[in-house]
C-alpha positions as YAML, in Angstrom:
chain: A
units: angstrom
residues:
- id: 1
  name: UNK
  ca: [0.27, -0.28, -0.21]
- id: 2
  name: UNK
  ca: [1.39, 3.25, -0.19]
- id: 3
  name: UNK
  ca: [0.55, 6.48, 0.45]
- id: 4
  name: UNK
  ca: [-1.74, 7.96, -1.92]
- id: 5
  name: UNK
  ca: [-4.33, 5.14, -0.97]
- id: 6
  name: UNK
  ca: [-3.73, 4.95, 2.80]
- id: 7
  name: UNK
  ca: [-4.28, 8.95, 2.98]
- id: 8
  name: UNK
  ca: [-7.26, 8.24, 0.83]
- id: 9
  name: UNK
  ca: [-8.70, 6.05, 3.00]
- id: 10
  name: UNK
  ca: [-8.47, 7.39, 6.38]
- id: 11
  name: UNK
  ca: [-10.16, 11.08, 4.72]
- id: 12
  name: UNK
  ca: [-12.47, 8.38, 4.37]
- id: 13
  name: UNK
  ca: [-13.16, 7.57, 7.34]
- id: 14
  name: UNK
  ca: [-12.99, 10.40, 9.04]
- id: 15
  name: UNK
  ca: [-15.27, 11.80, 6.15]
- id: 16
  name: UNK
  ca: [-18.34, 9.25, 7.62]
- id: 17
  name: UNK
  ca: [-17.06, 9.48, 11.52]
- id: 18
  name: UNK
  ca: [-17.79, 12.95, 10.65]
- id: 19
  name: UNK
  ca: [-21.14, 12.48, 9.30]
- id: 20
  name: UNK
  ca: [-21.60, 9.96, 11.59]
- id: 21
  name: UNK
  ca: [-21.61, 12.91, 14.26]
- id: 22
  name: UNK
  ca: [-23.60, 15.33, 12.85]
- id: 23
  name: UNK
  ca: [-26.11, 12.69, 12.39]
- id: 24
  name: UNK
  ca: [-25.98, 11.60, 16.07]
- id: 25
  name: UNK
  ca: [-26.11, 15.63, 17.38]
- id: 26
  name: UNK
  ca: [-29.24, 15.80, 14.76]
- id: 27
  name: UNK
  ca: [-31.22, 13.08, 16.15]
- id: 28
  name: UNK
  ca: [-34.47, 13.72, 17.29]
- id: 29
  name: UNK
  ca: [-34.39, 11.20, 20.12]
- id: 30
  name: UNK
  ca: [-31.02, 13.26, 22.14]
- id: 31
  name: UNK
  ca: [-33.11, 17.00, 22.03]
- id: 32
  name: UNK
  ca: [-34.44, 15.99, 25.48]
- id: 33
  name: UNK
  ca: [-30.92, 15.13, 26.31]
- id: 34
  name: UNK
  ca: [-28.64, 17.95, 25.06]
- id: 35
  name: UNK
  ca: [-31.81, 20.64, 26.22]
- id: 36
  name: UNK
  ca: [-31.13, 19.19, 29.85]
- id: 37
  name: UNK
  ca: [-26.91, 19.52, 29.75]
- id: 38
  name: UNK
  ca: [-28.37, 23.75, 28.43]
- id: 39
  name: UNK
  ca: [-29.54, 24.01, 31.26]
- id: 40
  name: UNK
  ca: [-27.07, 22.54, 34.28]
- id: 41
  name: UNK
  ca: [-25.75, 25.83, 34.23]
- id: 42
  name: UNK
  ca: [-29.30, 27.51, 35.52]
- id: 43
  name: UNK
  ca: [-30.06, 25.25, 38.26]
- id: 44
  name: UNK
  ca: [-30.16, 25.96, 41.88]
- id: 45
  name: UNK
  ca: [-26.18, 25.87, 44.05]
- id: 46
  name: UNK
  ca: [-27.78, 24.17, 46.12]
- id: 47
  name: UNK
  ca: [-27.29, 20.79, 44.16]
- id: 48
  name: UNK
  ca: [-23.91, 20.72, 44.27]
- id: 49
  name: UNK
  ca: [-23.78, 21.02, 48.31]
- id: 50
  name: UNK
  ca: [-24.80, 25.62, 49.23]
- id: 51
  name: UNK
  ca: [-27.50, 26.64, 50.28]
- id: 52
  name: UNK
  ca: [-29.81, 28.89, 47.73]
- id: 53
  name: UNK
  ca: [-28.94, 32.03, 49.50]
- id: 54
  name: UNK
  ca: [-25.43, 31.82, 51.44]
...
């Protein structure tokens, strides 16, 4: 195998991985998980051990 073939195979593998990641990120089933994760910084501080009005 020469360097050109190896480079082509790696490029195709990375492209397939990229398409898989994009599909996973925009899949409907993940929407609720991503919305929940987006709200984590705004949750009450008492979940990390502090009282809310300290």
